[in-house]
N, C-alpha and C positions, 0 to 999 in steps of 0.2 A: 600491624601486619593483618592484623583482624577484618579493616577496612577491603586489602588488597582480595581478598575470601567473599568477599560479601560483590567487589566493586565486579568479579568473576560470576557471580552469583543470578546478578542482576546487569550479565549482559546478557550470560548463556538464558535465562527468563522471554528478555527484549527480544532476542533476534528470536523465540519463536514465536511472544508474541507475534514481529515483526513479518513473520514470515506465515502469517495465520491470515495477522492482517491484506496484505496483502493476494495473497489468493480468494480471499474473501470480495478484497476489492475487485479485480479482476475479472470474478464470477461473473456480481452485477452487473459489470460494465458490460460484459458479454451479454447480459441474459435483456440489457437496455433496447443495442444494440440485432440484438436479433426479436425482438418487441417494436419495434422502430421498423424494422422489414417485412414483418408480415402484416402489420396494421396498413401500410403504406398499398394501398388500388391500385397503386404510380408503378409496382413491384408484384402483380397479378401476370404472370405467362414467365414467370424470368428462370434461367435454371440457380442449378439447387449449387453449380461452379460459381456462380454470378454470387447465391446470394451468401457464401462463404470468406469470394474472395470482401463481401465487402463489410462482412461482418472481422476478416482480419487487416482495412485497411483500417478501420473502429480501434482494432487494438492497436497499430502500429504508434497510430496518434493519444490512441491512451496511453502507449508505453514513453512518451515523449511531454504529454500533459503534465501542467502544477500538480493532479490529486500526485498522482506517481509518487511526488518528486514533497511531499505535505508528510511522504509516510514515512521518509527519513525522521520525520520531529519527534519521532519515537525509539530514536535512542536521545536524541538529544533537549528532550529537558527532563528527562533523569540524570543524566550526564549533570544535566547546568545541575539541577537543584541536588545534585547529591555534593559537589564541592561547596556552591553556594554552602549547605548545612557543616562543610565537615572545615565553615573555612568560619563561619562563626563559632560555632564548639570552639576550637581552637585558641582562636585570635582576639573574639570580643567579647 
């Protein structure tokens, strides 16, 4: 039953890591969109509302993209490693 306790602690730690990485990744993407808006000379003279709409559209696209989905590997890879280790230790 010690492995259940270890798995619980592992998933709590992985959840914290997942949320921190997700927040960081979103902030990096938002900053990239803001810099893209600021450096494009064709957008001079546009309103703050148009800038906000551009950034929100980019964030919606980010939420549907591959980078967002790859964050689930934070859970998948350690779980597979944990299960493979348990299998080899007990049955090989």
